[in-house]
C-alpha positions in Angstrom: 9.2 20.9 -9.9 6.7 18.5 -11.4 3.2 18.2 -10.2 1.9 14.9 -9.1 -1.1 13.4 -10.9 -4.1 12.6 -8.7 -3.4 8.9 -8.9 0.2 9.3 -7.8 -0.9 11.5 -4.9 -3.5 8.9 -3.8 -0.9 6.1 -4.1 1.3 8.0 -1.7 -1.6 8.6 0.6 -2.5 4.9 0.7 1.1 3.8 1.0 1.2 5.2 4.5 -1.1 2.4 5.8 -0.5 -0.2 3.2 1.6 -3.3 3.8 1.9 -4.5 0.2 1.3 -3.2 -3.3 -2.0 -5.2 -3.3 -3.3 -3.0 -0.5 -2.6 0.2 -2.5 -4.0 -1.4 -5.6 -7.3 -2.2 -3.9 -7.6 1.3 -2.6 -6.9 2.8 -6.1 -9.1 0.1 -7.8 -6.1 -1.0 -10.0 -3.7 -3.8 -10.3 -0.5 -4.4 -8.1 1.6 -4.4 -11.3 0.3 -0.9 -12.1 1.0 0.3 -8.6 4.6 -1.1 -8.9 5.1 0.9 -12.1 3.5 4.0 -10.5 5.9 3.8 -7.5 8.9 3.2 -9.8 7.8 6.4 -11.8 7.6 8.4 -8.5 11.1 7.2 -7.6 12.4 8.4 -11.0 10.9 11.8 -10.2 12.9 11.8 -7.0 10.3 10.7 -4.5 11.6 8.0 -2.3 9.3 5.9 -0.2 10.7 4.4 3.0 8.9 2.3 5.6 9.4 1.6 9.2 7.7 -1.2 11.1 5.8 0.0 14.1 6.0 -2.7 16.7 3.8 -0.8 19.2 0.9 -0.6 16.8 0.5 -4.4 17.1 1.2 -4.6 20.8 4.9 -5.6 20.6 7.8 -3.9 22.3 11.3 -3.8 20.8 14.2 -4.6 23.2 17.9 -4.5 22.9 19.5 -7.2 25.0 23.2 -7.1 25.7 24.4 -10.6 26.6 27.9 -12.0 27.1 29.2 -13.8 24.0 29.2 -17.6 24.1 30.7 -19.8 21.4 28.3 -22.5 22.5 25.3 -20.4 21.6 26.8 -19.5 18.2 27.5 -23.1 17.4 23.9 -24.2 18.3 22.4 -21.3 16.3 24.3 -21.8 13.1 24.9 -25.6 13.0 21.4 -26.9 13.6 
């Protein structure tokens, strides 16, 4: 098992709250392109980064609505 460099560890730490590479880059005081290369390197080492959007953190609620199918709605949606 390979050890993470301090910069790689910090990139993972900041990725938890970051929305874009630029956010991680600002935290690490580096460029977004370097962060991209860093993340790609981590993926080659077997570390995968997945994100999930948290609607509740911005005051939204996710709903699943089951509605009867209507051809009219489909036509209006896709032919406008």
